[in-house]
LUMNUDO-553251 format. One line per field, with one value per residue (C-alpha): residue number from 0; residue in three letters; x, y negated, z. Coordinates in Angstrom, 1 decimal. Example, Ala and Ser with C-alpha at 12.3 -4.5 7.8 and 13.67 -1.06 7.14 Angstrom:
2
k <- 0;1
r <- ALA;SER
east <- 12.3;13.7
north <- 4.5;1.1
up <- 7.8;7.1
END
This chain:
175
k <- 0;1;2;3;4;5;6;7;8;9;10;11;12;13;14;15;16;17;18;19;20;21;22;23;24;25;26;27;28;29;30;31;32;33;34;35;36;37;38;39;40;41;42;43;44;45;46;47;48;49;50;51;52;53;54;55;56;57;58;59;60;61;62;63;64;65;66;67;68;69;70;71;72;73;74;75;76;77;78;79;80;81;82;83;84;85;86;87;88;89;90;91;92;93;94;95;96;97;98;99;100;101;102;103;104;105;106;107;108;109;110;111;112;113;114;115;116;117;118;119;120;121;122;123;124;125;126;127;128;129;130;131;132;133;134;135;136;137;138;139;140;141;142;143;144;145;146;147;148;149;150;151;152;153;154;155;156;157;158;159;160;161;162;163;164;165;166;167;168;169;170;171;172;173;174
r <- MET;GLN;ASP;THR;ILE;SER;SER;LYS;TYR;GLY;LYS;SER;THR;LYS;VAL;SER;ASN;PRO;PHE;LYS;SER;ALA;VAL;LEU;LEU;MET;LEU;TRP;LEU;PRO;ILE;SER;ALA;GLY;TYR;SER;ALA;ALA;GLN;THR;GLN;GLU;PRO;THR;GLY;SER;ARG;VAL;TYR;LEU;ASP;VAL;PHE;GLY;PRO;GLY;LEU;LEU;TYR;SER;PHE;ASN;TYR;GLU;ARG;ASN;LEU;SER;HIS;ARG;LEU;GLY;VAL;ARG;LEU;GLY;ALA;GLY;GLY;THR;PRO;PHE;SER;GLY;PHE;THR;TYR;ILE;LEU;SER;PHE;GLY;MET;LEU;THR;LEU;THR;VAL;GLY;GLY;PRO;VAL;HIS;SER;LEU;HIS;THR;GLY;LEU;GLY;ALA;GLY;ILE;GLY;TRP;PHE;GLN;ASP;LEU;SER;ILE;LEU;GLU;GLU;ILE;ASN;VAL;LEU;GLU;ALA;TYR;GLY;VAL;PHE;SER;VAL;GLY;TYR;GLN;PHE;GLN;PRO;ARG;PRO;ARG;GLY;ILE;PHE;PHE;ARG;LEU;THR;TYR;THR;PRO;PHE;PHE;ASN;PHE;HIS;VAL;VAL;GLU;PRO;LEU;TRP;GLY;GLY;ILE;THR;ALA;GLY;TYR;ALA;PHE
east <- 138.8;136.8;138.1;136.2;136.2;134.8;133.0;133.1;129.7;131.0;129.4;131.6;131.1;132.5;134.3;135.1;138.5;138.8;140.7;138.0;135.3;137.3;137.7;134.0;133.1;135.4;133.8;130.2;130.4;131.2;128.6;125.9;126.7;126.5;123.2;121.6;122.9;121.1;117.9;118.0;118.6;118.6;115.2;114.8;114.5;111.4;108.6;106.1;103.1;99.6;96.8;93.8;90.9;92.5;92.4;91.7;88.5;88.9;92.6;95.3;98.9;101.2;104.6;106.1;109.3;111.0;111.9;113.7;114.0;110.3;108.6;107.5;105.2;102.8;101.1;98.5;95.8;93.1;89.5;86.5;85.4;82.0;79.4;77.5;79.6;83.2;85.0;88.6;90.7;94.0;95.4;98.5;99.5;102.1;103.3;105.0;106.6;107.5;109.1;111.9;113.3;111.2;108.0;106.6;103.5;102.8;100.4;99.3;97.0;96.1;93.5;92.5;90.2;87.6;85.7;82.4;80.5;77.2;75.8;73.4;70.4;68.5;70.7;74.4;76.0;79.5;80.8;84.2;84.7;87.4;87.9;90.1;91.9;93.7;95.5;97.2;98.5;101.1;104.1;106.3;109.5;112.0;114.9;115.7;115.4;112.9;109.3;107.1;103.5;101.0;97.6;95.9;92.7;91.8;88.7;87.8;85.4;84.0;81.2;78.5;79.9;82.0;83.2;84.7;85.0;87.5;90.9;93.5;96.1;99.4;102.2;105.1;108.8;111.2;114.3
north <- -133.6;-130.4;-127.0;-124.2;-120.6;-117.7;-114.9;-111.2;-111.7;-114.3;-117.3;-120.3;-122.4;-125.9;-126.3;-129.8;-130.8;-130.0;-133.2;-135.3;-133.5;-134.0;-137.8;-138.2;-136.3;-138.4;-141.6;-140.3;-139.0;-142.4;-144.2;-141.6;-141.6;-145.3;-145.3;-142.7;-144.5;-147.6;-145.7;-144.0;-147.0;-146.4;-147.1;-149.7;-148.3;-150.1;-152.4;-154.6;-156.0;-157.3;-155.5;-157.5;-155.0;-151.6;-149.0;-151.6;-152.7;-156.5;-156.6;-154.5;-155.0;-152.1;-150.7;-148.1;-146.2;-144.1;-140.6;-139.9;-141.5;-140.9;-139.9;-142.2;-142.7;-145.6;-146.8;-149.5;-151.3;-153.7;-154.6;-156.4;-159.0;-160.5;-162.3;-159.7;-156.6;-155.5;-152.6;-151.9;-149.3;-147.6;-145.1;-143.1;-142.1;-140.0;-141.9;-140.9;-143.4;-142.4;-144.5;-147.1;-149.5;-152.4;-150.9;-147.8;-145.7;-145.7;-143.1;-142.2;-139.8;-140.1;-140.3;-142.8;-143.7;-146.5;-148.1;-149.8;-152.2;-153.8;-156.5;-158.0;-155.8;-155.3;-152.4;-152.4;-149.7;-148.4;-145.7;-144.0;-142.0;-140.4;-141.2;-140.3;-142.5;-142.1;-144.7;-144.9;-148.1;-150.1;-151.5;-154.4;-154.9;-157.1;-156.6;-153.6;-155.8;-158.7;-159.3;-156.8;-156.6;-153.8;-153.4;-150.2;-148.2;-147.1;-145.0;-144.1;-141.7;-140.3;-138.0;-140.6;-142.8;-142.3;-145.6;-144.6;-148.1;-149.8;-151.3;-153.5;-156.2;-156.0;-158.5;-157.7;-157.6;-154.7;-154.5
up <- -111.2;-111.4;-112.2;-114.0;-112.6;-114.7;-112.9;-113.9;-115.6;-118.1;-116.4;-115.6;-112.4;-111.8;-108.5;-107.0;-106.0;-102.2;-101.5;-103.1;-101.1;-97.8;-98.5;-99.2;-96.1;-94.0;-95.4;-95.0;-91.4;-89.7;-91.8;-91.1;-87.3;-87.2;-89.0;-86.8;-83.6;-84.9;-85.5;-82.1;-80.0;-76.3;-74.8;-72.1;-68.6;-67.5;-68.6;-66.8;-68.7;-68.7;-70.6;-71.7;-72.0;-72.4;-69.6;-66.9;-68.6;-68.4;-67.4;-65.8;-64.5;-65.5;-64.8;-67.2;-66.7;-69.5;-68.5;-71.8;-75.2;-76.1;-72.9;-70.1;-67.1;-66.7;-63.5;-63.6;-61.7;-62.8;-62.6;-63.6;-61.0;-62.0;-60.0;-58.1;-58.9;-58.9;-60.6;-59.4;-61.2;-60.7;-63.1;-64.2;-67.7;-69.4;-72.5;-75.7;-78.1;-81.7;-84.4;-84.8;-82.3;-83.5;-84.8;-83.1;-82.3;-78.5;-77.1;-73.6;-71.8;-68.1;-65.3;-62.7;-59.9;-60.1;-57.3;-58.2;-55.9;-56.9;-54.7;-57.3;-56.4;-53.1;-52.0;-51.9;-54.1;-53.5;-55.9;-56.1;-59.3;-61.4;-65.1;-68.0;-70.4;-73.7;-75.7;-79.2;-80.8;-82.5;-80.5;-81.6;-79.7;-81.5;-79.1;-76.8;-73.8;-73.8;-74.7;-76.5;-77.7;-78.3;-79.9;-78.8;-79.2;-75.6;-75.2;-71.6;-70.1;-66.8;-65.9;-66.6;-69.4;-72.6;-74.1;-77.5;-78.9;-76.6;-77.2;-75.6;-76.2;-74.3;-73.7;-71.4;-70.7;-71.1;-69.0
END
């Protein structure tokens, strides 16, 4: 179903039948639109979850809200209560998620405030300090709404300490 056209330079070019091309285009467009809609599944609006380790040191409770398909805002609070001393943290992060609807890369960058109290020595110590946090990790979310899991690398730092080897495990619910 192809015709041959000769140019003025003696070369011949094969031209497809326009009807065949139109039919193939009409079949291809709905299939590709359906495939891309499946790949860019609408994100959930909100998530609540528990981080073990991660930016809250021992644990943190978090709320995350998507601003767009990839960009979100995360607020969290956690701490490390031990005998003799306490460390309470609150933080905020800007998050970015890239990848498919089930398996994705989740990243975040933020800052927080930590309050440290040490009662184990002779003098009581109370310190309020700012810190920075970064996270990058794998997110598994089998359904758009429902449970999800993350495994993250989460270094944190302040003016006195840099902890480059820190990570976290997350379990939560997206709604």
